[in-house]
C-alpha positions as CSV (number, residue, x, y, z in Angstrom):
1,M,83.0,120.4,91.5
2,A,84.4,122.4,88.5
3,L,84.3,120.7,85.1
4,K,88.0,120.7,84.9
5,D,88.2,118.4,88.1
6,W,86.3,115.8,86.2
7,F,89.2,115.6,83.7
8,S,92.3,116.2,85.9
9,G,91.2,115.6,89.5
10,K,93.4,113.1,91.1
11,P,92.0,111.5,94.1
12,E,93.6,112.6,97.2
13,A,93.7,111.0,100.6
14,K,92.5,113.7,102.9
15,G,93.6,114.3,106.5
16,D,96.8,114.0,108.6
17,F,98.2,110.4,108.7
18,P,100.1,108.7,111.5
19,L,103.0,108.4,109.3
20,S,104.1,111.3,107.2
21,R,107.2,111.7,105.1
22,S,108.5,114.2,102.5
23,D,108.6,113.4,98.8
24,A,112.3,113.2,99.0
25,E,112.1,110.4,101.7
26,W,109.4,108.5,99.9
27,R,111.5,108.6,96.7
28,R,114.5,107.1,98.7
29,Q,112.3,104.3,100.1
30,L,110.2,103.4,97.2
31,S,110.9,102.3,93.7
32,A,110.0,104.7,90.8
33,E,106.8,102.7,90.1
34,Q,105.8,102.3,93.7
35,F,106.2,106.0,94.2
36,A,104.2,106.8,91.0
37,V,101.2,104.7,92.5
38,L,101.3,105.1,96.2
39,R,102.2,108.9,96.3
40,G,101.2,110.0,92.7
41,H,97.8,107.9,92.4
42,G,99.0,106.3,89.4
43,T,98.0,102.8,88.2
44,E,100.2,100.0,87.3
45,R,99.5,98.2,84.0
46,P,97.1,95.2,84.3
47,F,98.5,91.7,84.5
48,T,102.1,92.7,85.5
49,S,102.1,92.3,89.1
50,P,103.6,89.0,90.5
51,L,101.0,89.1,93.3
52,N,98.3,88.1,90.7
53,K,99.8,84.8,91.1
54,E,100.3,84.7,94.8
55,H,98.3,81.8,96.3
56,R,99.9,81.2,99.7
57,S,98.5,81.9,102.9
58,G,99.6,85.2,104.5
59,M,99.2,88.9,104.9
60,F,99.2,91.7,102.1
61,R,100.8,94.8,103.5
62,C,101.2,98.4,102.4
63,A,104.4,98.7,100.4
64,G,104.9,102.2,101.8
65,C,104.7,101.5,105.7
66,G,104.0,97.7,106.1
67,L,100.5,98.1,107.6
68,E,98.5,94.9,107.2
69,L,95.7,95.6,104.6
70,F,94.3,92.3,103.2
71,R,94.3,88.6,104.4
72,S,95.2,86.1,101.6
73,E,91.8,84.4,102.5
74,T,90.0,87.2,101.1
75,K,91.8,87.3,97.7
76,F,90.2,86.1,94.5
77,D,90.8,86.2,90.6
78,S,88.7,88.9,89.4
79,G,90.0,88.6,85.8
80,T,90.9,92.4,85.9
81,G,94.6,92.0,85.9
82,W,94.9,93.4,89.4
83,P,95.0,91.6,92.8
84,S,91.5,91.7,94.2
85,F,90.0,91.2,97.5
86,Y,86.5,91.1,98.8
87,A,87.2,92.6,102.3
88,P,90.2,94.5,103.7
89,I,91.3,94.8,107.5
90,E,88.7,97.7,107.8
91,A,90.4,99.9,110.3
92,N,93.6,100.0,108.1
93,I,91.8,101.3,104.9
94,G,90.7,104.8,104.2
95,R,88.4,105.9,101.5
96,S,88.0,109.1,99.4
97,E,86.0,110.1,96.3
98,D,87.8,110.0,92.9
99,H,86.3,111.9,90.0
100,S,89.2,111.5,87.6
101,F,88.6,110.4,84.0
102,L,84.9,111.4,83.9
103,M,83.9,108.8,86.6
104,R,82.9,108.6,90.0
105,R,84.8,105.8,92.0
106,T,85.8,105.3,95.6
107,E,89.7,105.4,96.0
108,V,91.2,103.3,98.8
109,H,94.4,104.2,100.6
110,C,96.5,103.0,103.5
111,A,95.2,104.5,106.8
112,R,98.6,105.0,108.2
113,C,100.6,106.6,105.4
114,G,97.9,107.8,103.0
115,G,99.4,105.8,100.0
116,H,97.2,105.1,97.1
117,L,96.1,101.4,97.0
118,G,93.4,101.2,94.1
119,H,89.6,101.3,94.1
120,V,86.6,99.4,95.5
121,F,83.7,98.5,93.3
122,E,80.4,96.9,94.2
123,D,80.7,93.9,91.7
124,G,82.7,91.5,94.0
125,P,81.5,88.0,95.3
126,A,79.9,87.0,98.5
127,P,80.0,87.6,101.4
128,T,80.7,91.4,100.9
129,G,79.8,92.0,97.2
130,L,82.9,94.3,97.1
131,R,85.8,93.9,94.8
132,Y,88.8,95.9,96.0
133,C,91.0,96.2,93.0
134,I,94.5,97.0,94.2
135,N,97.7,97.8,92.5
136,G,100.1,95.1,93.4
137,V,103.0,97.6,93.4
138,S,101.2,99.1,96.4
139,L,101.5,95.9,98.2
140,S,103.9,93.6,99.8
141,F,103.2,89.9,100.7
142,E,104.2,88.2,104.0
143,P,103.7,84.3,103.9
144,G,102.2,82.8,106.9
145,E,99.7,80.5,108.4
146,R,95.9,81.3,108.2
147,T,94.6,83.0,111.5
148,A,91.7,82.0,113.3
149,E,90.1,85.4,113.1
150,S,90.6,85.4,109.3
151,P,87.4,85.3,107.3
152,G,86.8,82.3,105.0
153,K,86.5,82.0,101.4
154,P,83.4,83.4,99.5
155,A,80.5,81.0,99.5
156,G,80.4,78.7,96.3
157,M,83.9,79.6,95.2
158,S,86.8,77.1,94.8
159,S,90.3,77.6,96.2
160,D,91.6,78.7,92.8
161,A,89.0,81.3,92.3
162,T,89.6,82.9,95.6
163,R,93.1,83.6,95.1
């Protein structure tokens, strides 16, 4: 990788995705902030997402295409200022290497539309040890009952700490 890529290299979801739209179509569908994050790999300011305080049971979906991404039972308060989860719905999340800002990180994106969601780090709670740090503007929330196949809360964490 060239040195310039370490400074300016934006992560990019590679490959063809089942849902593809032009930039003009995405701009009509998304807010300016959603477009900047989902399509431009931006980052929302920390502690600004209303989803940080979302504690109901339900499903977090891609704000671009509606694909189910995270169950509410996997959400926890990481203190970082972004909604955080310890496990995704695995088949619905893609990953790519991100070398921006002189760092090596793993970017996560929607497997259906390729929309940028955030990053995954190896400093999360049990049972996975992972922290999916997700831009709230990349998500929509659909309230609902906990499903039987939903994983439970991380061991040793209270309800408040897991949401």
